[in-house]
C-alpha positions in Angstrom: 78.4 124.9 89.5 78.2 125.5 85.6 77.9 129.2 86.3 81.0 129.1 88.5 82.9 127.5 85.7 81.9 130.0 83.2 82.7 132.8 85.5 86.1 131.3 86.1 86.9 131.0 82.5 85.9 134.5 82.1 88.2 135.7 85.0 84.9 136.9 87.0 86.8 135.8 89.8 84.3 137.4 92.6 81.3 135.9 90.8 83.0 132.4 90.6 84.0 132.3 94.1 80.1 133.5 95.2 78.9 130.5 92.8 81.2 127.8 94.3 80.4 128.8 97.9 76.7 128.5 97.0 77.2 124.9 95.4 79.2 123.4 98.3 76.3 122.3 100.6 74.3 121.1 97.6 76.7 118.4 96.4 78.0 115.2 97.9 81.4 115.1 99.7 83.1 113.6 96.9 81.9 116.3 94.5 82.8 118.9 97.2 86.5 117.9 96.5 86.2 119.1 92.9 84.4 122.3 93.9 86.9 123.0 96.7 89.8 122.8 94.4 88.1 124.9 91.8 87.5 127.6 94.6 91.0 127.5 95.9 92.2 127.9 92.3 90.2 131.2 91.8 91.1 132.4 95.3 94.7 131.9 94.5 94.3 134.1 91.5 93.0 137.0 93.7 95.7 136.4 96.3 93.5 135.1 98.9 96.3 132.7 99.9 94.8 131.6 103.4 91.4 130.8 102.2 92.8 128.9 99.2 94.9 126.9 101.2 92.0 126.1 103.8 89.8 124.9 100.9 92.4 122.8 99.4 93.3 121.2 102.8 89.6 120.5 103.2 89.6 118.9 99.7 92.6 116.7 100.9 90.7 115.5 103.9 87.7 114.7 102.0 89.5 112.9 99.2 91.2 110.8 102.1 87.8 110.2 103.8 86.4 108.9 100.3 89.6 106.9 99.8 89.8 108.5 96.3 93.4 108.4 95.3 92.9 110.3 92.1 91.0 113.0 93.7 93.7 113.1 96.6 96.5 113.3 94.0 94.9 116.4 92.3 94.4 118.1 95.7 98.2 117.5 96.3 99.0 119.1 93.0 96.8 122.1 93.9 98.5 122.6 97.3 102.0 122.1 95.7 101.0 125.1 93.3 100.2 127.2 96.4 103.5 126.6 97.9 105.4 127.1 94.8 103.8 130.4 94.2 104.7 131.6 97.7 108.3 130.3 97.2 108.0 127.3 99.3 109.8 125.0 96.8 110.8 122.3 99.2 107.3 121.9 100.2 105.7 122.2 96.8 108.1 119.5 95.6 107.2 117.1 98.8 103.5 117.5 97.5 104.2 116.8 94.0 106.1 113.7 95.1 103.1 112.4 96.9 100.9 113.2 93.9 103.3 111.4 91.4 103.1 108.2 93.5 99.2 108.3 93.2 99.3 108.8 89.6 101.9 106.4 88.9 100.0 103.7 90.9 96.7 104.6 89.1 98.3 104.7 85.5 97.0 108.2 85.2 99.2 109.7 82.4 97.4 113.0 82.5 98.0 113.5 86.2 101.7 112.5 85.7 102.1 114.8 83.1 101.0 117.8 85.0 103.3 116.8 87.9 106.2 116.4 85.6 105.3 120.0 84.2 105.1 121.6 87.7 108.3 119.8 88.8 110.1 121.4 85.7 108.6 124.8 86.8 110.0 124.4 90.4 113.3 123.5 89.0 113.4 126.3 86.6 112.6 128.9 89.2 115.5 127.6 91.2 117.8 128.0 88.1 118.2 124.3 87.7 117.5 124.3 83.8 119.0 121.0 83.1 116.5 119.3 85.5 113.8 121.4 84.3 114.2 120.6 80.6 114.4 116.9 81.5 111.0 117.1 83.4 109.3 119.3 80.8 110.6 116.8 78.1 109.1 113.8 79.9 105.9 115.9 80.3 105.6 116.8 76.7 105.8 113.1 75.7 103.0 112.2 78.0 100.9 115.4 76.6 101.5 114.4 73.1 100.5 110.8 74.0 97.1 111.8 75.6 96.3 114.3 73.1 96.5 117.3 75.3 97.3 120.1 72.8 97.1 122.8 75.0 99.6 121.2 77.4 101.8 120.4 74.5 101.9 124.1 73.6 102.5 125.4 77.0 105.6 122.9 77.4 107.0 123.8 73.9 106.8 127.4 75.2 108.8 126.5 78.3 111.3 124.3 76.3 111.8 127.2 73.9 112.7 129.6 77.0 115.2 127.1 78.1 116.8 126.8 74.6 116.9 130.5 74.6 118.9 130.5 77.8 121.3 127.9 76.2 121.9 130.3 73.3 120.2 127.9 70.8 118.0 130.5 69.0 117.1 128.3 66.1 115.6 125.5 68.4 113.9 128.2 70.4 112.2 129.7 67.6 111.2 126.0 66.2 109.6 125.3 69.6 107.8 128.6 69.8 106.6 128.2 66.1 105.2 124.8 66.8 103.5 126.1 69.9 101.9 129.0 67.8 100.6 126.6 65.2 99.0 124.5 67.9 97.3 127.6 69.6 96.0 128.7 66.2 94.5 125.3 65.5 93.0 125.3 69.0 91.4 128.8 68.4 90.0 127.7 65.2 88.4 124.7 66.6 87.0 126.8 69.6 85.6 129.4 67.0 84.1 126.6 64.9 82.4 124.9 67.9 81.2 128.3 69.1 79.6 129.1 65.8 77.9 125.8 65.6 76.2 126.4 68.9 74.6 129.6 67.5 
């Protein structure tokens, strides 16, 4: 499982798929949900849409059987991404709405931030920049609150692009610069952690 994670991060997609397939029969049904979502994520990157959807649907089924609402919500987020990337925006939003309810009921701010982020992306891809900015801004507040610096940087870049579309180049630059500063700090931290392990 760790080998699969490492391979996934290194974009060694075929190796990651192989490792995740091998670990599936060795873990509990609840743990299979996480593995199936990781597997689906890698297959999505390789364009294996049918296989990715099959695994995410299986993850949804297992999460429901386990009555694990958070696992179910993350699986719903995963299938919404598959729909979005294939242009099925209505279906993507339907899944995100289901996931949003689960995260709100569970008080999971990280999950809610992800839903808002993806909703903003769907709106942006459909040309509704006003609604996209609203969703991105709400997600940004939650990302800051939970200390998710990587998420903050990604949202700042998205909001910078929207500011550019609106012709506010000063705001766009400020947001890009803040995102860049965060990226540099994260890179420095990762480098320091890597050196401390050697």
